[in-house]
N, C-alpha and C positions, 0 to 999 in steps of 0.2 A: 579332653581335660587331663586324662592320664598321660598322654604323650607330652602335653605342655608341662606337666609337673616333672616328668622325667628329664625334659630338656633343661628346666631350671636347675634341677639337682645336678645334672652333668656340668652345666656352666659354673655352678657354685663350687663343685669339686675341682674343676680345672683352675678356677681362680685361687682357691685356697692352696692347691698344689703349687701354683706359681709363687704364692707368698711364702710357702714353706721352703722352696728352693732358694729364694732371695734372703729371707729373714733367718733361716736355720741352716740351709745347705752351704751358703757361702762362708759364714764364719766358722762352721764346723770343719769345712774342708781346709781353709787356710790355717786354722789352729791345729788341725790334725797333721798337716804337713810339718808344722813347727814341732809338734811332739815327736814325730818320726825322726826329724833331724836331731833333736836334743837327746834322744835315746838311742841313736844309731851307734853301732859298735863295729870296729874293724878288728882284724886278727891282732894287730899291734895293741889295740886297746884292751883286748881280752886278757892279756898278760898282766894288766894293772890291777886285777881283782875288783874292778868296779862294775862287773857285769850285773851283779845282783841289784845294785843301786839303779842302773838303767832299766832293768826289767821291772822293778817295782814302779818306777816312774811311768814307764810306758803303759803298764796295766792299769794303774790308778788313774792316770790322766785320760786315757782313751775311754775307760769305763765311765768316768764322770762326764766326759764330753758326749758320749752316746746317751747317757741318761738325761743330760740337759737338752740334747737335740730332741729326744722323745717328748720331753715336757714342752718344748717349744712348739712341736707339731700339734700336740693336744691343745695348747693355748690358741693356736691359729684356728683350729677346727671350731673352738668355742668363741670365735670372734674377738680374741684378745691378742691379735697379732703384734701389737706394739711392744708387748712384754716378752715376746718369744726370743729375740736375740740375747737379752739379758739373762733369760733362763738357761740358755746354752752356756753362758759364762759362769753362772751359779753352779751348774753341774760340773764344769771343769774345776772350779775352785774346791768343791767337795771331793773331787778326784785327787787333787793335790793333798788334801787333808788325809784321804785314805792312804795315799802313798806314805805319808809320814807315820800314820798309825800302824802301818804294816812293818815298820822297821823292827827287826827282832831285838829283844833285850838280851845282853850277854848273860850266859848262865854257865854253871859248872862248879866243881868243888872249890876252885880258887878264883876269886874275882878281884880285880884291881880297878880302881877308878881314879882318874885324874880330875881334881877339883878345879873347874874353870868357870869363871864368872862370865855369863853370856847375856847380852842384851839384844832384843829383837831388832833394834835399829842398825845393828851390824849386818843384818842379813836381808832386810828389805830396803830397797832404795828410798831414801828419805823423801825425795821429790814425788815418788809414786804414791807414798803413803799420804802425803799432804793433798795431792790432787784427788785421791780417792775419798778422803774424809771430807774435804770441802765440797766436792761434787755430791757426795752422798747426803750431806746435810741439806744442800739446796734441793735435792730430790725429795727429801722427807718433808721439807717445809712447803713444797709446791702445792699440794692439795689445799692447804690453808690459804695460800696466796690466791689460788683460783676462786676460792669461796668468797673472798672479800673484794676482789677487783670488780669495778663497775663494768657493765656490758657496753659494747660499742654499738651505737645506733647510727643508721644511715637514712638519708632522705629518698623519696621516690625519684626515679629517673626514667627518661624516655629514649630508649635506643632506637636507631633507625636501621631496619633490616630490609634489604632489597627494596628500598623506597617506601616501605611501610613503617610508620611510627606508632609505637604503642607504649603504654606506661607500666612500669613495674613498681609496685608499692614499696615503700620503705619498710624497714624492719630493724631488728637487732641481732647481734651475734652472741653466741654463748661460749664461755671458756670450757675446757674439758670437764666433764662430769667426774664425780668422785669414783664412779665405776672404772674410769680410765686412769685417773691419777693415783688413787690409793694403792692399787696393785703394784704400780711402778715404784712408789715410795716404799712399799713393803719389801720389794726386791732389793732396793738400795740399802735399806736397813739390814736385811739379811746378809748382804755382801760385806758390810762393815763388821758385823758380828763374826761371820765366818773368817774374815781376814784377821781379826783379833785373835781368834782361836789358833789360826795357822801360825801367826807370829809367836804366840806363846809356845806352841808345840815344837817349833824349830829350836828354841832354846833348851828344851827338855830332852831332845833326841839323844839316844846313846851314840857313841862314836860311829861314824859312817866309814872311817878309814883309820888305819894305824898311824899314818902321818898326820900330825895336828894341822899342818898347813893344807893338806888335801881335804881333811875333814871340814875345815873352815870354808874352803872354796865350794865344796859340795853343798853346804848349808846355804851359802850365798846364792848359788844357782837355783836351788829349790825355792828359796825366798823370792828370787826374781820372778819365777814362774807364778807363784802365788800373788805377788804384787801386780803382775800383768793381768791376772784374772780379776783382781779387785778393780783396777782401772777399767777393764772391759765392762764389768757390771755397772759401775757408777756412770761412766760416760755413755753407755748404751741406754741406760735408764733416763739420763738427762736428755739425750738425743731424742728419745721417744716423746718425752714431755714437751720439748721444744717444738717438735713437728706438730704435735697435737694442739699446742697453744697457738700455733700460727693460724689456725682456723678461726680463732677469736678476733682476729684483726683483718680477715680476708673480706673487706668491704667490696661488693661487686660494682662493676661499671665505673662511670666517671666520678662517682662519689668516693672511690677508693682513696686516692691521694696518698698522704703519708702513712695512713693505716695499712693500706694495701701493700705499700713498699716495705713496711716493717714486717708484714706477714711473709713476704717473699724472702726477706733477709733471715727471718727465723727459720723458715723451711730449709734454706740452704745451709744455715748454721747447724741445724739438727743433722742433716745428711753428712756434713763435714765432721761433726762429733762422732757419728757412727763409724765413719772410715778411720778416724784417729784412734778410736777405741779398739777396733779389730787389729790395726797395725801395731799398736803398743802391746796389746795382749799377745800377739804372735811373736813379736821381736823379743820381748822380755823373757819368754819361756823357751827361746831357741838355743841357748848356750848348751853345748854338748856336755853331758855328765861324764861319759866314759873317757873324755879327753882331759880331765882335770889333772891327773898325774903327769901327763905329757906337758901340759901347759905350765905346771909348776916347775918341772925339770927344765923347760925351755925358757924360764924367766918371764913368761907372759904376765903382764901386770893387769890387775883387776879380776873381778869374779868371772 
């Protein structure tokens, strides 16, 4: 009995380790590479005086990414694997917030300030904000939707296996329980709140560079990184809910029909949303901070 229990524990450990590699390791690695590229500096870039900006970004984002990955591993160990990828993105978003909060405030006997009216929609891509908010609202409403949707029932069926026919009784399928959908909805809501705080903080930052154009570009690139994390959170949460909901339509056997087809479509849609989330999250945060001065001098258009 003891050896059997040890074997079950070992199998469970390997299974959850594999889940951690896929659900946590893959997004953390891809986004980590994106952070490395965004904060990479060359000797030519060091002369532009933006090294401190890149260092703050690297430290804040990687720290947040590591914290989110740790939270994701804990979630997987406690059988909440679907929420793990979104937790990685939540950690990263709080890392960007930490990056903004660590910007030093100018001090000294003589202080001058340029009064500039700033709005958050100048620094966060509008399409990314809309995608995040709409997706987040869908995630928040999903637990209520699962609670009111009727169950799918299916009839008995008789498969033929190796020439022997037997009858499998009919039954009904369940939509994801509140224990599955509510944590994902909470993560989506947390992403919207944190994204709102980030957008507000960007507008209140002290100057990041002496050149106003460089300062604006830096704010835009930091805002893009935050928007990428928001999209990652909301799309990963929606992907997890879609994959979980596919089980509510997975009618077995010849009774499947349209319901089974819909469940497969939902499953692949959820996987596609997860891939899109990680790609958008990585790409939006990959613009190099230390190259802003060179880009402005070279006439590069856009953030």
